[in-house]
N, C-alpha and C positions, 0 to 999 in steps of 0.2 A: 618564805611567806607565800600563803596559798594564792592561787590564781583565781578569779571569780569565774564562776560559770557562765558560759556565753548564754545571751538572751535567747530565749525561745522564739521560733519563727512565729509572727502573729498571722501569717497566711496559712489557713486549714485548707485541707483537701475539699472540704465542703464551700469554701470561699472561691478558689479557683475554679471549682465546678459550676457554680452559680454563675460568676462573671463568665466564663466560656459559654454557658447557655444563654445569658443573655445577649452577648455579641452575634451568636450563630441565629438566635431569633430574629434579632433586629435586620441583619444581613439577609435572611431567607424573606421577612418582611418587603425590605426594600426590592428584591429582586422579584418578588410575587407582583408588586404594584407595577413594576417597569414592565413586565412581561404581560400583565393582563389588563393594563390600564385602558384598553379600549373597551373591554367588557366593563370594566368599573366605570368609565364614563357612561356607557350606555344604562348601567344600573342606576347611577346617580341621576340621569335625565328622566328615566321611568319614574323614579321615586319623586322627583319634583311632579311630574303630571300625574301620579297617584294621589298626592297631598292635595293636588289643586282640585281633582275630581273627587276627593274625599269629603270637601266641605259642602257640596250639593248634595252628597248622599247623607250627612248627617241633618242637613235641612229636611229631606224627607223621610229620615227616620224620627225626626220631631213630630212630623204630620202623621205616626203610626203607621208607617209603611215598613216593613220588615227588610233587614239590610241586604240581604240577597237580591230581591226585586228593586232597591232601591240602586243599588249597584247596577243591575241590569239598565234601569230606565235613563240612568246618567251616561252609561257606556253607550247605549244606543242613540239617546239623544246627541251626544258629542260626535259620534260619527257621523250622523245626519246631517249636523250642521257643518262639521269639516267636508262631507262630500259635496253640501250645497255650495260652499265658498268655493271649493276647487272647481266645480263645473261651471262656476261662472267665469272663474278668472284663467282656468288652464288654457282653454284654447286659444285666447288671444293671446296669452303669455307666452304659450308654445311658440305660436307664428312669428310674435316679435322675436322671441328669443333665439329662433332659428334664424332669422333674417339678420340678426346681431352677430351671430356665429359666421354667417356666409360673408359680412362684411368686415370681420375680425382683421383679416390680413391686410385690407385696405385701410383700415384706421391704424394697426400697426405701421405701416409703411408711411403714412403721414405723420405720425409720432417721431419716426426717425429722420424724417426731414424738417421737423422744426427746430428753432434756433435753440430754444430750451433743451431739447434732448440732445443736440450737437455740443451744448456747453457742459452738460453733465456728463457726456461720454468723454471728453476731453479730460476731465478732471476725475473722473471715477470708473472709466471702463464699462459703462452701463451696457454698450453694444456686446460686448464678448459675454458678460452675464447672460443677457436675454439668449444668446447664441446656445450658452450652455445649457440652460434650464427651462426655456420655452419652447418647444416642438413647434416648428413652422407650418401654421395651417394652410398655407399657400401651396406649398410643396406636396404634402401629404394629404391625401382623402380619407383613407380608409381609416387610419390609426384613430384621428379625431372621434370616427363614429364608432368603432370597437371601444375605445376609451369612454365615451359616452353611455354606450350599452352596458360596458361593465360597470360604471357608476351608478347607473339605474338598477341594475339588479342588486348590487351592494346595499343602495338606499331602500330598496324595497325589503330586502333580506331584514336590514337594520331597524324598519319602522315594525315590521311583523313581530320580530322580537321583542322590542320595544313595547310594543301594545300587550302582547303575552304577559310580560313583566308587570305592566301596569295592573292588570285584570287580576294576577295572583297576589299582588301586592294588596289590592283593595279588598280581596276575598280573604287571604289568610294574614296580613300584615297585622292589623291591630290585636288580633289573637296571639300572634308570635311576641310581639312587644309585651304584652300584659303577662303572658306567660314567664317572660325573662324578668320582668319587674318584680313578680311575685316570690323570685327565687331569693330577692335581696333582703337584707334585714330591714327593721322598720324604718330607721333614720336615713339610711341610704335609699330605700325605696322612696320615701317621701321626696328626696333631693331629686332623684332621676325622674320621678311624676311632674314635679315642677319643670325641670329642665325639658322634657319632651312635649309637655304642654304649651311652654313657651316658644319652643322651636317650631312647633305645628302652627300655632299662630303666625308666628313671624314668617316664616316661608311661605303660607298660605296667603297672607296679605301681600307679600312681595309678589307672588306670580299673578295674582288678580293684579295688581299695579301695572307690573311689566307687559301683560297682555294688553292692557289700556293702552301703554305707552307705545308698543308695536303696531297697534291698530291704529292709532293717530297717526305715527310717521309715515305708514305706507298710504294711508287714505289722502293726508295734507300732501306729501310728495308727488303721488299718481296725479293730483288733481293739478297742482302746480305745472309739472312737465306737460301735461296734457292741454293746459290752457296755452302753454308757451309752444305748443305743436313740435314737441321735442321727439324725435324718433325713439321707438322703444320706450315709452312712457311707463308702460304696465310693467314689464320685467324690473326696470330700473326702480319703479315705487314700491314694488315688494321687496327688491333687495335693501332699500333703505328702511323698509319697516323691520326686516329680521336684522338690519344692523343694531337695533336697539337692543337685542339681546347680549350685547357685548357693550356694556355702559362706558360712556365716555369715548374709547379707541374706535368701537365700531361706527357710530355715526360719523366721526371725523374720516374715517379711511374711505367709506361709501360717498361721502360728500366730495372727496377729491376725484374718484373714478367717476362719477356723473357729471361733474363741471367737465373733466376731460372729455368725456364723450360728448358732451353739449358742445363744447368748443370745436371738436373735429366735425361734429355732423350740422351744427346750426349756427356758426359763427361767433364773433366775441360778444356782441351784444347780449345774445341769449345765455352764453356762458355767464357772463357778469350778473345777468338777473338770477340765474340759478344759484351762483355763489351767495349772492345777496339772501336768496330765499333760505339757505342752507346756515346762513349764518343768524337769520331771524329765529330761524326754526330751532337752532342749538340753544340759543338764549332762553327759548320758550321750554324745551325740554329739561335745559339744565337748571333754571331756576324756577319752574312751575312743576312741571310732573315729576322730575326725577326727585327733586328733595321731598316730594309728597311720597313716594315709595320707599326711598333709601332712609329717611329720617324717621318716618312715621311707622314703618313695618319692621325692619332690620336695625336702624339707629347706628349705622355705619358711617364713618366719618370718610370724607370723599378720597383723601390720600390712602387710607387703608382700603379701600374698595379699589382704586387703582393698582396698587401693590399686589393684591391678591388676584387681580386679573392677570397682570404681567407673569407672576410666578407660575400659577396654575395654567396659564396659555402655553408657557415655556414647556411644562411637563405634560400636559394633554391635549394640546392644541386648541381650536376653537371651542370644542365641547367644554374643555376645563375652563376658558374665559365665562362659558354660560353658566356654570354651576360654582363660580368662583364666590358671588356675593351671598347665595344661602348658604354655603360652605362656612365662609366667615363668618356669617352671623351666628350660625349654630356654636362654632368656637367660641366667639364673644360670648353667647347666652351660657356656656358651660364655664369658662373663665371667671366671669361676673358671679355666678352663683357661688362657685367654690371659694374666690375671695370674700364675698358678703358672709358666707358661713364661718370661714376662718376669723373674721372681724366679730363676728358675733361669740363666737367662743372665747376669743381674747376679752370681750367687754364682759362676759360672764365669769371669766376666771378672775379677773381685776376687781369685779364687784364681791365676790366670795374673798379674796384676799385681804381688801380694805374691812369688809366685815369681821374677819377673824381678827385682824390687827386692833 
């Protein structure tokens, strides 16, 4: 009785090569993201600023001003506005910030002597964690200064790089996107034009609303702390304003820090008043300002927003938390568009089959 020939292998050399190429490409992409996440974060932040500035550029273009001149006017106006704000707040902020740094060892010592800290130290070993991770400002004088100088230099270099990226994106970005879209097929081109238009409107609205939230937070917090005669009210108010860049988690963390500083410098009564202010402001931002921005511009669920912030903060740090909301908003727009197109295709296919039947 003849034996049946063995089945031929279904795995061809082409299939094996395709799988290996896909795995290698994915691994290379992951390594690239991990190794260059700092520059990717800087590029993402520059893109957000460029989108925000591109809206007034379009307004000037509608008034028959050529795009190069519109870009120059908007960039110069933004620089002048930023310089004016900095000239108003930097001197006082630097003075109060230096005083805060000078008194930091004393404040830390008072925290270590508090009853709450002792309880936490008994259960979680907080003292050892501080010794391992926080340099002693009381014992070292040059190290904090050198670290601050290095931080300032790095910050200035980062700001200069981001400013250059913003200008180049404003000048060459629209043309680059248009040339990319023109290379696509007609159906695919319409889809990506729709996605780009929705993403542009969503991110622009989000950034405008976020600027309002940060300004309101900084202004109200500074006024509250100044009225209560809290030391270092200006840097603490500015810090509170920047905390709104990280939705939900940022304001809560800064509220705890400001309340603790108030408790150590001004007593229990004023600390209670500051805590009450942050509770009231948190309700205002969470129920009025926040929903206006996140629901009317990016249409994100609060749980999705919080998860995006946690994961991107773990991947890219604070900058990742800042770009989390617009990144997830763009991803949501893409997914919804693809699902809507698939649903439309199924509806058309079902109609054709019913007609043929």
